[in-house]
N, C-alpha and C positions, 0 to 999 in steps of 0.2 A: 829428528826422530824418524828412519827411514820407511817409505811404503813398500808391504812387501807384496809382491806381485808375483803370478803363475810364470812359470817358466815356458820361454817360446820353443815349441820344438815340430822344425817344420819336413813336409816331406821330401825325399829327395827334388821330385819332381817343381816342386814350390821353390826350394833353394836352385835349382836352375833357370827356373825362369826367374826370378830376382835378380841375380846375377848376370843375366843375358839384359834386362832391363837396363841395370846399371852398367853395364859394358857398351852398350849403344848411345846412349845419354840422350835419346830423340823423346824423353816423355817428359811431363810438365816436372819443375823442380819439387815443388810439395810432394810428388810421388815417389820420384827420385829420394828424396828423403828418409820417407817412409818406409820404402824399401831397405835402405841401411841400414834404418831401426832395426825393422825386423830381422837381418840378416846376423847383426851384432848382437842381437837376445839369442838366437840361436847359438849362437857361438860361447852362450855362457856368460858374457860379459854383463856387469851389474848395471844397473839404468841409469846411475850417475856416470858412468863411463860412457856409455852409450850416447847419453845426450851430449856430453861433452864430445866426442869425435865425430858426431854426426852435427852437429850445431843448430842442437834444436832443444827446447827447453825440457828439464825433466819431465813438467805434465805434458805434454807431446807423448813422451816414451809412453806415460801410463795410459796416455788414451790409445793410444797406438798397439799398446799390446793388449788392450780391454778390449779393443773392436775385434781384434784378432780371436781371442780365446773365448768370445762369446760364440762366433758362428763358426770358425776356424775355415775361411774362407779367406782368401788374398783379397780380393777384391774387396770386400767389407773393411779391410786393412788399411787397404791403397788408394782407394777412391772418394772421394770426397761427395756427402748426402747433399741432397739436394737442400738447399737453403729454403727459408720462408719468405714469403715477400708477395705482395700481390702483384702477380702477374702483369705485362703491357698491355694497354688495351688499344693498341696500334698492332695490328694487322700488318703484313706487306701491301692489301690492297689499301686498308685506311690509310697508311703511309702514303700510298700514291694520291690517293684524293687529297689527303692536306697539301702535297706537293702542289700539285694544278691547282687549288685552292688559292693557296699562297702567290702562286705563280701568277693568278689572272688579275684584271682589272677590281680594283676595289669599288664596294658597293658604293651606289650614286651619294653623293654628298661627304662621302673622305677619299682624300689623296693615296689613304694605302691602308692595309690590314690592318688590324692589331692582333694581337694574341686571343686577346676576349673575344673578339669577332670571329676569328678562325674558329674557335672552340662552340661557339652558341652556331656556327653555320653546319660545322662536325654534327651537332644532334641534330640540328634542324633537319638534315639530310641522310639520318638515323645512319650514317656511318657509324657512329658508337652511341653508348646509351647514355653516358653519362663522360664529360672530360673536364678536367681544368685549365685556364689557359696558361698555367705553369707546366702541365705537360706536355701540352702543344708546343710550347718554347723548347722542351726538353726535346720533341723528338724534332724539329726543325734544326735545331743544334747538333743532333747526331747524323742528320742529315747535309747538314754544311749549309743551310739555307739561313738566309738571312730578310728579315722584312725592311732593312734599312734601304 
C-alpha cells in the first residue's frame, strides 16, 4: 500500500539554491541527500523512485516532504532539528580547571588522582553544581588526558 503525499512544488529561487548546493558539494552529506530528494520530488518522480535514486529510505522521503510542506521553508526540510539530551556540564572554563586539577599533585595520602576524587573536588570548588566520575572521565578522554 503506497502512502499518498502532497506534491512538492519549489519556487525557481529554491530550485536554483538546491542545484547550487549540489554543484558545490561543500555541505554535509545528509543535507545534500535532502536537497536531492526535494529536487526529484519537484521534478514529479514518485517517492519510491526518489528513495532509490537518492539512496535513502522511503520513510526519509516522506519525512523530508512532510517537513517541507508543513512550513514551505527549505531550511526546515534541509537542516537537522536540535536533538534532545542533557547539555554538557563542562564549559571551557570548567574544562580548563579540570585539566589543571588533573595535572596537579594528588591530595596527601594518594599517589594519583582518581575520577571520583576529581569529581568531588570540582563540586567542592564550585566549578560545577554536580558531576559524576563518569562525566569527568569522558571530559578527560575528549581532551586526550589520562590519569595513568
